[in-house]
N, C-alpha and C positions, 0 to 999 in steps of 0.2 A: 720868392725867397722862402725856403722852408727850413726852419730851425728845429722842427720836430724830429727827434732821433729815431724813434722806432714806433711801433703800434702800441695802442693803449694797454697798460699793465706791465710794460717792460721795466725791468730794474737795471740800473747802471751799477754793476758790481765793483768796477774799478775804472779809473780814468787816468790817462797819461797825457801830458802836454809836451811837445817838442820844444827845443830851445828857440825856435823861430816864432814861437807864440801863435802861430796860425795852424799847425798840424796837431790835431787832437785824435786820440784813439780811446774808444769806449767799449767795455765788454759786459754782455748782459747775462753771462752764466746760463743757468737753466730756466731763466724767466721767459724764454722764447723758445719755440719749437726747433727752429733751425739753428745749425752751428754756424753762427755769423758773429763778426764784431763790426763796429762802425768807425769810419774814419771822417774827419772834417779837414778841409784845407783852407778854411776861411774863418778860423777862430769860433767854430760852432754854428755859424749862420745856416750851413747846409751840411748834410751827411750823406754818405754812401755806405751801403752795406757790403762787407767782404766775406766771402765764404772761408770757413776754416774747418779744421778736422776734429776740433773738441768744443765742449761747452766751456768757453773761457771765462774764468772768474778773476783772473789777474792779468795786468798788462803793464808793460814797461817800454820806454823808448830811449834809445841812446842819447846822451846829452850832445853828441856831435854829429848826429845823422838822424834826420827825421824819418828816414825810410828803414832804419834798423830797429826792429820791434820784436819783443818776445811776449807771448801769452801763455797762460798756464791754467790748468785745472786743479782745484784745491783737493777734492776728496778722492779722486782717482788720479794721482799726480802724473802730469804730462806737460812738456814744455815744447812749444813750436816757435821758431824764429823766421822772420823775413828779412831780407836786405832790399826789398823792392817796394817797401810801403804796403804790403799785403797782396801783391799779385801772386806770388808763390811763397809756400811755406815748407819748412824742413823740421822734421823731428830731432830733438837732442838726445833722444834715447831714454832708457829707464833710469830714473833717479834711484840709486840704492846704496847700501852700505858696503863695506869691504867684504862682508860675507855673501853678498849678492842678493840680499833681501830688499824689496823695493820700499821706498818711503810710503807712509800711510797717509800723510797729509802735508801740504805746503800752504803757507799763509801770505807770503810776500815774494815778489820777484823784483830783481834789478838788473840793469845793464850798465857796463862801464863805458867810459870813453875809450876810444881805440887806443891801444898799447902795441907799438910795433906792427900796426896793421890788423890787430886782433881785438875783437870786442869779447868780454867775459859776461857770463850770465851767472847770477846767484839766486838761490831760492832759500827761504827759511821755513822750517817745519819740524816735523818729528818723524820717528821710524817706529818700527814694531816695539811694543812695550811702553809706548808713550815716552820715548827718549828724544831729547832735543837734538837737532842737528842743522847745520848749514852746509849746503852743497854749492859747488861752483863748477862751471864747464867753459872751455874755450869754444867760441863759434868758429866755423869755417874749416874745421878738421874733417877729414874724409870720415872717420869714425869717432864721433863725439864720444866723450866719457866724463861722467860726473866724479868729482872728488869730494868725498865727505871730509868735515872739518872737526867733528867732535872727538876724534881720536888724536888730535894735535894737543901739544902741551898747553895747560892752563885754560882749556875750555871749561866754563863754570856753569852754564845754564842747563840744568838736568831735565826738566820737564817738557819744554816746547820753546821754539824760537818763533816769534811772531813778525819780526820786521828785519830787513836787511837792506844795506845800501853801500855803494861803492864811493869812495872818496872822490870828489870832484876832480881831484889831481891824481887819479889813480895811475895814469902813465908814469908818474914820478914816485909815488910813495907806496903803491901796490897794496893799499889798505882797503879792507872791508870792515864795516861796522854792523853790529846786530843787537837786537833787544830780545831778551828772553826771560822765562821764569825758571826759578831753581828751588826745588825741595818745598814748594808751597810756603816759602819764607820770604823770597825776595824777588824783585824784578831787576835785572841787570843790563847795563850798556857794555857791550864788549867790543874789543877791537882786534883784528887779525892781520897779521903781516903775511901776504903771500910769499914774499921774498925769503923770510926765515921759516915759513911754515909753523908759526907759533901764535898763540893768542896772548893778548894782555901783558901782564908783567914779564912773562917768559920771553916775549918778543921785545922787551925794552920799553914797553909803554907803562911807566910807573903809575901807580894808583888805579890801575885797571884790573879787573872789571870795576865799574862804577855801579853802586846800588842806587837805583832810582827810587825804588819803594821797598820798605822792609817792614813786614808785619806778619806775625805767626798766623797761620790759617788762610793765607792767600791760596785760593783753590783753582783759580783759572784766569790767566791773562786773556782776556777776550780779544783785544786788538791792539796794535801799535803801529806807529809810522816813524820814520826818521827823515829829517831834512837838514842838510848840511850847508853852511855858508859856502858861496863860490871860492872863498879864500882858504877853506879848510885844508890843511896839509897834516896827514897823519904822521909824518916823520919830524914834524916840528912841534915841540910842546907848546909853543906860544900860540900856534895857530890850530892846535888840535882841539882845545876846549875853550 
């Protein structure tokens, strides 16, 4: 039984555990020469290496399908998905703004539960000029296309977005949440309705965005992560916070 993930010196840059508790994916970024990620089917007791097309820094697994996985590279943004647990991969294309300019960095990735047979992938990061953005994409399309969201009403984080997550009940509420930094003053928790194509109060989510930290001189949000309770429902104020 070999619970050693990889060679000496390897870094685990990100980890994703499927809902079954047994399937785990780990990504090493550029800490290893080959473009590979690792998969375990026995809760980490043993691992196999899977060939991929990029130096993967980020990984996410769908909450309803252990074989539906997305990986991403941070500093040269690219996203690949698999529906076969890593046997084959497909690019989701260039992450770009409405003007066609590619994203400069992404810092987090998430996959939704299936909604009408479609999984969504979202990434949080920034575009040229250090402008915060969250992009999302539907998988399974013949020609995938990323939709930016910082042009939608009431988007408030100006500098960078560092975390993104889908509501556990996304098929019902069509909600994405994110954490970002704004104007070197505050760190905000924001909520997006894909149904209305609006953020925060404009989408009917009163009291949003929520200021998590406020302090003049905040220079850089290093990292952030989001974990939502299984009963979270963005469309219900009693179950939203």
